[in-house]
C-alpha distance (Angstrom), angle and dihedral (degrees) to the residues before:
residue distance angle dihedral
M1 . . .
K2 3.81 . .
L3 3.79 133.0 .
L4 3.81 115.8 -154.1
L5 3.79 115.8 -159.5
T6 3.80 114.2 -156.4
S7 3.79 135.6 -179.8
K8 3.84 95.0 -168.8
C9 3.80 118.6 22.2
F10 3.79 134.7 163.0
V11 3.79 103.3 -129.0
G12 3.78 111.9 -177.4
N13 3.79 103.3 -30.6
S14 3.79 100.4 -32.5
L15 3.78 140.0 69.0
A16 3.81 115.5 -100.2
Y17 3.79 128.8 -173.8
D18 3.81 132.7 -136.0
K19 3.78 96.8 3.6
A20 3.80 129.9 158.9
L21 3.81 121.4 -148.8
V22 3.79 121.7 -155.9
V23 3.80 113.9 -152.6
D24 3.79 124.6 -169.7
E25 3.81 133.2 161.3
G26 3.79 91.8 -2.7
K27 3.81 96.0 -53.8
I28 3.78 137.6 98.1
I29 3.79 100.5 -116.2
K30 3.79 100.7 175.5
I31 3.80 140.6 12.1
G32 3.78 120.3 -165.9
G33 3.77 147.0 120.1
M34 3.77 127.9 -54.5
G35 3.79 88.7 -83.5
L36 3.80 87.7 82.5
K37 3.80 87.1 82.7
K38 3.81 88.1 74.6
E39 3.82 93.1 46.4
Y40 3.80 93.1 52.9
P41 3.82 105.6 34.4
E42 3.82 91.6 155.8
A43 3.80 94.6 58.1
E44 3.80 122.5 107.6
V45 3.80 106.3 -111.5
I46 3.81 119.0 -134.3
D47 3.78 112.1 -173.0
L48 3.81 112.6 -149.2
R49 3.78 96.0 162.2
G50 3.79 112.2 135.1
L51 3.82 90.4 37.5
T52 3.80 133.2 81.3
T53 3.80 110.8 -111.0
L54 3.80 116.6 -147.3
P55 3.79 140.4 172.9
G56 3.79 110.6 -94.3
L57 3.79 112.8 -88.0
I58 3.82 120.4 -109.9
D59 3.82 121.8 -143.8
I60 3.81 110.3 -168.4
H61 3.82 96.5 176.5
V62 3.80 117.1 45.3
H63 3.81 129.5 133.9
G64 3.79 100.6 -171.8
G65 3.78 149.7 -58.9
D66 3.80 143.6 -161.5
G67 3.81 90.5 42.9
F68 3.82 95.5 -50.4
D69 3.81 130.5 111.6
T70 3.80 130.7 -170.4
M71 3.80 86.5 -128.6
D72 3.83 90.5 63.4
G73 3.80 84.3 84.7
S74 3.79 98.4 -144.1
Y75 3.78 141.0 111.7
E76 3.79 89.3 -122.3
A77 3.81 91.3 58.3
V78 3.80 96.1 48.8
N79 3.79 92.1 44.3
G80 3.80 89.8 47.6
I81 3.81 90.8 54.0
S82 3.82 89.3 47.1
L83 3.80 91.9 54.7
F84 3.80 91.9 44.7
K85 3.80 93.9 50.6
L86 3.79 92.6 52.0
K87 3.81 90.1 58.5
E88 3.82 88.6 63.4
G89 3.79 94.0 48.2
V90 3.81 98.2 -95.6
T91 3.81 112.2 140.0
S92 3.84 96.8 171.1
F93 3.79 127.1 36.8
I94 3.79 143.2 167.3
P95 3.81 115.3 -136.8
T96 3.80 108.1 -135.9
T97 3.79 131.1 -150.6
V98 3.79 128.5 -150.1
T99 3.81 128.7 -144.4
A100 3.81 108.0 -74.7
S101 3.78 142.2 135.1
G102 3.79 117.3 -50.0
D103 3.80 91.4 -112.3
M104 3.80 93.2 51.5
T105 3.79 92.6 47.7
Q106 3.79 91.9 48.6
S107 3.79 88.9 49.5
A108 3.81 89.1 54.5
V109 3.81 90.6 52.2
S110 3.81 90.4 48.6
G111 3.80 91.2 50.4
L112 3.77 90.0 51.6
R113 3.80 91.2 49.3
E114 3.81 89.6 54.5
A115 3.81 90.6 49.5
V116 3.80 91.0 50.8
L117 3.80 91.3 52.1
K118 3.81 96.7 43.3
G119 3.78 96.3 38.1
V120 3.79 126.5 -130.4
G121 3.78 130.6 -105.9
G122 3.80 101.6 -131.4
A123 3.78 135.1 21.4
K124 3.79 112.5 11.9
I125 3.80 123.9 -112.7
I126 3.81 112.1 -115.9
G127 3.78 99.0 173.6
L128 3.78 149.4 -41.4
F129 3.79 128.1 -89.4
L130 3.80 116.5 -155.1
E131 3.82 103.0 -159.0
G132 3.78 101.9 -171.2
P133 2.98 167.1 -30.2
Y134 3.85 92.6 128.1
I135 3.79 96.8 69.1
N136 3.81 137.3 114.9
P137 3.83 112.2 -88.9
K138 3.82 88.6 -144.7
N139 3.80 88.9 63.5
K140 3.78 99.1 33.6
G141 3.80 96.7 128.8
A142 3.82 106.5 179.0
H143 3.82 94.9 -7.3
P144 3.83 117.3 112.0
Q145 3.80 113.0 -111.3
E146 3.81 95.3 -140.6
F147 3.80 94.4 64.1
I148 3.82 99.6 43.8
K149 3.81 110.9 114.5
E150 3.76 139.8 -159.2
V151 3.78 116.6 -116.1
N152 3.81 112.1 -79.6
L153 3.80 110.2 177.0
D154 3.81 97.2 -164.3
E155 3.80 91.2 49.5
M156 3.80 92.4 46.4
V157 3.79 94.2 49.0
A158 3.81 92.0 48.4
F159 3.79 91.9 49.0
A160 3.79 91.7 45.9
K161 3.81 90.9 52.9
N162 3.80 91.3 49.4
S163 3.80 91.9 47.6
M164 3.80 93.7 47.2
E165 3.79 89.8 52.5
A166 3.79 90.3 50.9
I167 3.80 97.1 51.5
G168 3.78 92.0 43.5
A169 3.80 95.8 45.7
D170 3.80 92.0 117.3
G171 3.79 93.6 48.7
K172 3.82 96.3 -106.5
K173 3.80 124.0 128.8
R174 3.81 113.9 -105.3
V175 3.79 133.5 161.5
L176 3.79 126.0 -115.0
S177 3.80 113.2 -153.5
F178 3.80 124.0 -165.5
A179 3.81 126.2 -163.9
I180 3.80 117.4 -141.7
A181 3.80 134.2 169.9
P182 3.82 98.2 -134.8
E183 3.82 96.5 -150.5
L184 3.82 93.0 65.2
D185 3.80 117.1 108.2
G186 3.80 108.6 -86.9
A187 3.79 93.7 8.3
I188 3.80 98.1 120.6
E189 3.81 91.5 52.1
A190 3.80 90.1 46.7
I191 3.81 91.3 51.1
S192 3.79 90.7 51.9
E193 3.80 94.1 48.8
L194 3.79 94.4 45.8
V195 3.80 92.1 49.1
K196 3.81 89.3 52.0
M197 3.82 86.9 56.6
G198 3.79 90.2 55.0
V199 3.80 96.3 -101.5
N200 3.81 119.2 147.8
V201 3.81 104.4 -130.3
R202 3.80 120.0 -154.7
I203 3.79 123.7 -172.9
G204 3.77 126.5 -144.1
H205 3.79 148.2 104.1
S206 3.76 80.4 78.4
S207 3.80 147.1 135.9
A208 3.80 91.4 -154.7
T209 3.79 122.0 155.8
I210 3.79 120.1 -128.2
E211 3.81 88.1 -103.8
T212 3.81 92.0 55.2
V213 3.80 91.0 49.5
T214 3.80 88.2 54.9
E215 3.80 90.6 49.6
S216 3.79 91.1 51.0
V217 3.80 91.8 51.7
Y218 3.80 90.8 51.0
A219 3.82 86.9 51.4
G220 3.81 90.4 53.6
A221 3.81 107.9 -92.2
S222 3.78 109.3 143.8
I223 3.83 112.7 172.2
A224 3.81 132.5 54.5
I225 3.80 113.7 -144.2
H226 3.84 115.9 -121.5
T227 3.80 96.2 -27.1
Y228 3.83 115.4 -122.2
N229 3.80 92.9 13.2
A230 3.82 118.1 100.8
M231 3.81 94.2 -5.8
S232 3.81 137.4 103.7
P233 3.81 107.8 -84.5
L234 3.78 132.3 -124.4
N235 3.80 113.9 -88.7
H236 3.79 125.8 172.1
R237 3.83 92.0 -123.0
D238 3.79 97.0 32.5
P239 3.85 110.9 31.7
G240 3.81 91.1 -169.7
M241 3.76 125.1 -172.1
V242 3.80 93.1 -43.9
G243 3.80 89.3 56.8
G244 3.80 90.1 48.1
V245 3.79 92.1 52.3
F246 3.80 92.1 47.5
T247 3.80 96.3 49.5
N248 3.80 103.2 37.9
K249 3.79 107.5 89.4
K250 3.81 93.7 -159.5
M251 3.79 95.4 55.7
F252 3.80 121.4 96.9
A253 3.81 115.3 -148.3
E254 3.80 123.0 -143.4
I255 3.80 114.5 -152.1
I256 3.80 132.9 -175.1
A257 3.80 103.6 -140.7
D258 3.80 97.1 -170.5
L259 3.84 90.3 117.2
I260 3.81 87.9 -122.0
H261 3.79 102.1 76.4
V262 3.80 93.9 39.6
H263 3.82 131.8 23.3
P264 3.82 114.6 -117.7
M265 3.81 92.0 -115.4
A266 3.80 90.7 50.9
L267 3.81 88.0 51.8
N268 3.79 87.6 51.1
I269 3.80 89.6 53.3
V270 3.81 91.9 52.4
L271 3.77 90.0 50.7
G272 3.78 91.1 48.3
Q273 3.80 92.3 50.4
K274 3.80 100.0 39.9
G275 3.79 105.7 22.3
A276 3.79 125.1 -145.7
D277 3.82 90.4 -71.4
K278 3.81 91.9 66.1
T279 3.81 102.6 29.4
I280 3.80 119.2 91.2
L281 3.78 123.3 -164.4
I282 3.80 113.0 -141.9
T283 3.79 133.3 170.7
D284 3.83 102.2 -149.9
C285 3.80 80.2 -158.9
M286 3.81 119.1 -179.8
R287 3.80 129.9 -156.4
A288 3.82 93.9 -75.8
G289 3.80 91.7 67.9
G290 3.80 109.0 124.7
L291 3.82 92.7 10.9
P292 3.82 133.4 100.9
D293 3.80 124.5 -93.2
G294 3.78 112.1 -75.5
D295 3.80 145.6 107.7
Y296 3.80 117.5 -51.4
K297 3.80 141.1 153.5
L298 3.80 134.3 -113.4
G299 3.77 104.4 -158.2
E300 3.79 102.1 -49.5
L301 3.82 97.2 -22.1
P302 3.83 124.0 98.1
V303 3.81 112.0 -123.3
M304 3.80 128.9 -166.0
V305 3.82 117.3 -150.1
R306 3.78 114.4 -158.2
N307 3.79 123.4 167.7
G308 3.79 87.6 -8.5
E309 3.83 93.1 -56.8
A310 3.82 116.2 124.0
R311 3.80 112.7 -149.7
L312 3.79 140.6 160.7
E313 3.80 118.3 -119.1
G314 3.82 91.0 -90.5
G315 3.79 92.8 53.4
V316 3.82 99.5 -100.3
L317 3.80 112.6 145.1
A318 3.81 111.1 -108.9
G319 3.77 105.8 -163.1
S320 3.78 120.9 -64.6
T321 3.78 143.0 -89.3
A322 3.80 91.4 -136.6
T323 3.79 128.8 132.7
L324 3.79 120.6 -136.8
I325 3.79 93.4 -127.9
G326 3.81 86.4 52.0
C327 3.81 89.6 54.2
V328 3.81 89.5 50.6
K329 3.80 89.1 52.1
N330 3.81 91.9 48.7
M331 3.80 93.1 50.2
H332 3.79 90.3 52.1
E333 3.80 102.5 37.9
A334 3.83 104.2 27.6
V335 3.80 101.0 29.9
G336 3.79 98.6 32.4
A337 3.79 100.6 -125.2
P338 3.81 113.4 155.2
F339 3.80 109.7 -99.5
A340 3.81 92.1 -116.0
E341 3.82 90.2 55.0
A342 3.80 92.5 47.4
I343 3.81 89.0 53.4
K344 3.81 92.4 46.3
M345 3.82 91.1 55.2
A346 3.81 89.6 59.5
T347 3.82 97.9 39.7
A348 3.81 124.3 18.6
T349 3.81 97.4 26.9
P350 3.83 98.0 53.8
A351 3.81 89.4 43.3
K352 3.80 90.9 53.5
A353 3.81 92.5 45.3
L354 3.81 89.3 57.9
G355 3.81 96.4 40.8
L356 3.81 92.3 -113.2
Y357 3.79 100.6 112.0
N358 3.81 92.9 109.6
E359 3.83 87.1 65.4
I360 3.82 108.4 28.9
G361 3.79 141.6 9.4
S362 3.80 102.4 74.1
I363 3.79 143.4 40.2
D364 3.79 103.0 -105.1
E365 3.78 135.8 135.4
G366 3.79 111.9 -85.1
K367 3.79 95.6 23.1
C368 3.79 128.6 112.4
A369 3.79 112.6 -78.4
D370 3.81 94.3 -116.6
I371 3.78 101.1 149.3
I372 3.80 137.2 157.6
A373 3.79 135.2 179.8
I374 3.80 128.0 -151.5
D375 3.79 135.8 -169.6
E376 3.79 125.5 -132.3
G377 3.80 90.3 -82.4
Y378 3.83 92.7 57.0
N379 3.81 90.7 -109.2
I380 3.80 114.2 152.5
K381 3.79 107.5 -118.2
F382 3.79 100.8 166.1
A383 3.79 137.0 19.0
M384 3.79 132.8 -177.3
V385 3.80 126.4 -177.5
E386 3.81 115.4 -164.1
G387 3.78 90.9 -24.8
T388 3.78 95.7 -48.5
T389 3.78 112.8 120.4
Q390 3.77 106.6 -128.9
G391 3.78 98.4 167.8
T392 3.77 138.3 37.2
V393 3.76 134.8 -120.0
M394 3.82 107.9 -110.7
């Protein structure tokens, strides 16, 4: 049993002062005033006063970091990403694939299955995101043309079943996400069938019209992949996919707030259209995250990182090197979002989008004890995953 003493703590969706959190068996069992110290004299005291205590961040779209990539297809890679994510305040993450050969993708799924069974040392795995190969070649971004596929429902269902078995190999609930460009032949039917299976369908890498976006939402798609990037833009006579994301109230919008992928004013527009309840901060980070400029790979594609920007040889952006806490900072300081909203976009909103808000995404009694603390410079000074202290107070 642990007792966390806080001076500033986000409880639920608002900032509270001078609160004590009691943690036992991986859960937050009680939240109260400092008088809880007398009620739980046997608890290990962790003093977080002087810091801002937050729910652990949730990154639902991340390819890698610290030299590791989901596509490496090994336990070591997934565990390495897990450890790296925790350093930036992420306590839950979804390893993400990129379009590649069938063998390489299956290897990635197998590596994730091994990580699920062995357990990881940092941020916990809450799912798997298969980004590709069922995307529009015109909007491929950093996905190799030769491995992009047309929609094949039987193939997709079989792969979804295999992937769901892999991420649930230890019996725990996790979310499988599937990327689809909804304008492809057969895509709307595929979205409907996958959603019936319990798959979280995201749309993107797409030239979809606003009408097709609406169709995909009716079929069950719920999240737009890295809004603005690799999708048909907003035009006053043809609102495109961006217009569909903006105007559909059911659609969640991922954004990469590294100030490279999207201009601060464009981020402000997303926030104005969707609000913090429907906007999800992601990193889309690749293996170069946390490492110096140099030459790397995203899946099977060579990537050059210069001044922190990851690009293919032709200049196309190839993921990011961003941290999620850095994106929170950018949304607050560069875009002007209230701090509470910036935090929500990296905690409660992604949890709700995946149907996991009853377990993670906020500091509330009965929820997982996924807790971090930051200083005034947004540095991570403490991290706890399901009650296990993974970081230290500095």
